[in-house]
C-alpha positions in Angstrom: -5.1 -12.0 -63.4 -3.3 -11.6 -66.8 -6.6 -10.2 -68.2 -7.7 -8.2 -65.2 -4.6 -6.6 -63.8 -5.8 -3.1 -64.9 -8.5 -3.4 -62.2 -5.7 -2.6 -59.7 -6.0 1.0 -60.9 -9.7 1.0 -59.9 -8.9 -0.5 -56.5 -6.2 2.1 -56.0 -8.6 5.0 -57.0 -11.3 3.7 -54.6 -8.7 3.3 -51.9 -7.5 6.9 -52.3 -11.1 8.2 -52.4 -11.8 6.3 -49.1 -8.7 7.8 -47.5 -9.6 11.4 -48.1 -13.3 10.9 -47.7 -13.0 8.8 -44.6 -10.7 11.2 -42.9 -13.1 14.0 -43.7 -16.1 12.1 -42.3 -14.2 11.1 -39.1 -13.0 14.6 -38.5 -15.9 15.5 -36.2 -16.7 12.0 -35.0 -15.5 10.1 -32.0 -12.9 7.4 -32.8 -13.8 3.7 -32.9 -11.8 1.3 -30.7 -12.2 -1.8 -32.9 -9.6 -3.6 -30.8 -11.1 -7.1 -31.2 -11.6 -6.8 -35.0 -8.1 -5.4 -35.3 -6.6 -8.4 -33.4 -8.5 -10.8 -35.7 -7.5 -8.8 -38.8 -3.8 -8.7 -37.9 -3.7 -12.3 -36.7 -5.4 -13.5 -40.0 -2.8 -11.7 -42.1 0.0 -12.9 -39.8 -1.0 -16.6 -40.2 -1.5 -16.1 -44.0 2.0 -14.5 -44.3 3.7 -17.2 -42.1 2.3 -20.0 -44.3 3.3 -18.0 -47.4 6.8 -17.4 -46.1 7.3 -21.0 -45.2 6.0 -22.4 -48.5 7.7 -19.9 -50.9 10.8 -19.8 -48.7 11.2 -23.6 -48.8 10.9 -23.5 -52.6 13.4 -20.6 -53.1 15.9 -22.2 -50.7 15.7 -25.5 -52.6 16.4 -23.7 -55.9 19.1 -21.6 -54.5 20.9 -24.5 -52.9 20.6 -27.0 -55.8 20.7 -24.7 -58.9 22.3 -21.5 -57.7 21.6 -17.8 -57.4 21.0 -17.1 -61.1 18.4 -19.9 -61.4 16.6 -18.7 -58.2 16.4 -15.2 -59.8 15.6 -16.0 -63.4 13.7 -19.3 -63.3 10.0 -18.7 -64.1 9.0 -22.1 -62.5 8.1 -20.2 -59.4 4.9 -19.0 -61.2 3.9 -22.5 -62.5 5.2 -24.9 -59.8 2.4 -27.0 -58.1 2.9 -25.3 -54.8 4.6 -22.0 -55.5 2.1 -21.0 -58.1 -0.7 -21.0 -55.6 1.3 -18.8 -53.2 2.4 -16.5 -56.0 -1.3 -16.0 -57.0 -2.4 -15.7 -53.3 0.3 -13.1 -52.8 -0.8 -10.9 -55.7 -4.5 -11.2 -54.7 -3.7 -10.4 -51.1 -2.5 -6.9 -52.0 -6.2 -5.8 -52.5 -7.6 -6.9 -49.1 -4.4 -5.6 -47.4 -5.7 -2.1 -48.2 -8.0 -2.8 -45.3 -5.2 -1.9 -42.9 -5.9 1.7 -43.6 -9.6 1.4 -42.6 -8.6 0.7 -39.0 -6.2 3.7 -39.0 -8.9 6.1 -40.2 -11.7 4.7 -38.0 -9.5 4.7 -35.0 -8.3 8.2 -35.9 -4.6 7.3 -35.8 -1.9 9.2 -37.7 -1.8 8.2 -41.3 1.6 8.8 -42.8 2.5 9.1 -46.5 4.6 6.0 -46.4 1.6 3.8 -45.4 -0.8 4.6 -48.2 1.9 5.2 -50.9 3.3 1.7 -50.1 -0.1 0.0 -50.3 -1.0 1.6 -53.6 2.3 1.0 -55.4 2.7 -2.6 -54.2 -0.8 -3.4 -55.4 -0.2 -1.8 -58.8 3.3 -3.2 -59.3 2.5 -6.8 -58.2 -0.5 -7.1 -60.4 1.4 -5.5 -63.3 4.4 -7.8 -63.0 2.4 -11.0 -62.3 0.8 -11.0 -65.7 4.3 -11.2 -67.4 5.8 -13.6 -64.8 8.9 -11.5 -64.7 12.2 -12.7 -63.2 12.9 -11.9 -59.6 9.3 -12.4 -58.6 10.2 -15.4 -56.3 12.6 -13.3 -54.3 10.3 -10.3 -54.1 7.3 -12.3 -52.9 9.2 -14.5 -50.5 10.9 -11.5 -48.8 7.5 -9.7 -48.5 5.9 -12.8 -47.0 8.6 -13.0 -44.5 8.6 -9.4 -43.4 4.8 -9.4 -43.2 4.8 -12.6 -41.1 6.7 -10.7 -38.4 5.1 -7.4 -38.9 1.5 -8.6 -38.7 2.3 -10.8 -35.7 3.6 -7.7 -34.0 0.5 -5.7 -34.9 -1.7 -8.6 -33.5 0.2 -8.6 -30.2 0.0 -4.8 -29.8 -3.7 -4.8 -30.6 -4.3 -7.6 -28.1 -2.7 -5.4 -25.4 0.6 -7.1 -25.0 3.6 -4.9 -24.3 6.2 -5.5 -27.0 9.7 -4.3 -26.8 10.5 -1.2 -28.9 13.5 -3.1 -30.3 11.1 -5.5 -32.0 9.6 -2.6 -33.9 13.0 -1.4 -34.8 13.9 -4.9 -36.1 10.9 -4.9 -38.3 11.7 -1.5 -39.9 15.4 -2.6 -40.4 14.1 -5.8 -42.0 12.0 -3.6 -44.4 15.0 -1.5 -45.2 17.1 -4.6 -45.9 14.3 -5.9 -48.1 14.4 -2.8 -50.2 18.2 -3.0 -50.6 18.0 -6.7 -51.7 15.1 -5.8 -54.1 17.4 -3.2 -55.8 20.2 -5.8 -56.0 17.8 -8.4 -57.6 16.7 -5.8 -60.1 20.4 -5.2 -61.1 21.0 -8.9 -61.5 17.9 -9.3 -63.6 18.9 -6.5 -65.9 22.5 -7.8 -66.2 21.4 -11.4 -67.0 18.6 -10.2 -69.2 21.2 -8.7 -71.6 22.4 -12.3 -72.2 19.0 -13.7 -72.7 19.1 -15.6 -69.4 16.3 -13.7 -67.5 12.8 -13.0 -68.6 11.9 -9.4 -68.0 11.8 -6.1 -69.8 13.4 -2.7 -69.1 10.2 -0.9 -68.3 9.4 -3.4 -65.5 12.9 -3.1 -64.1 12.8 0.7 -64.1 9.4 0.8 -62.3 10.6 -1.8 -59.8 13.8 0.0 -59.1 12.1 3.3 -58.6 9.6 1.7 -56.3 12.3 -0.1 -54.2 14.5 3.0 -54.1 11.6 5.2 -52.9 10.7 2.7 -50.3 14.3 2.6 -49.1 14.4 6.4 -48.7 11.0 6.5 -47.0 11.7 3.7 -44.6 15.1 5.1 -43.7 13.4 8.4 -43.0 10.7 6.7 -40.9 13.4 4.8 -38.9 15.3 8.0 -38.1 12.1 9.9 -37.1 10.6 7.1 -35.1 13.6 5.8 -33.3 16.8 7.8 -33.6 15.3 11.3 -33.6 12.8 10.4 -30.9 15.5 9.0 -28.7 17.5 12.2 -29.0 14.5 14.3 -28.0 13.8 12.1 -25.0 17.4 12.4 -23.9 17.2 16.2 -24.2 14.1 16.2 -22.0 15.8 14.1 -19.4 
């Protein structure tokens, strides 16, 4: 991965080309249902994320409880531990196949919002870029993402299978994502502060990119939450 991280730019370019090319090709075609493949896809990612969340979460909790917050943020052993290193590597690799989410959206002719494809591209680029340097904060970033994705893909699998899921569950997922972005910004601040004293391995360029990424996610997810839940509820009340 340290030698091949720049391939993430190639994957991102191909992904962007597929988005615009695929939407053009599907413009005059009937949509595909793909319900069973979508259930299998979402369920597979849910199971993967659940295992990842449990394994990385157990490691991070142990470090946090026994060695404290600073060690949990700054310690690079997350990248080299016998168990955590596998799940760190699996996390980074998974960002490429996760682009497949968009295939279902395009082939099923669903609404593709900016947040969706922007999030996929930037996470892929940043995770591959950061992994090569084993920067501080990675354990927190990966564990949070595993946890949110475990819930999110489980929700997608249930919806695709035809189960009726409470709207509050979807709201909870979006709020979890917003919380994740806030914590990500806090972790970046801690890394920068402790880096000044030589206690955290990172570099300013990485912290800047990570902070911009998390801040942009925070704004976009807040906007999505308002549009999807608050604004929509107000419109429904006006109609009633």
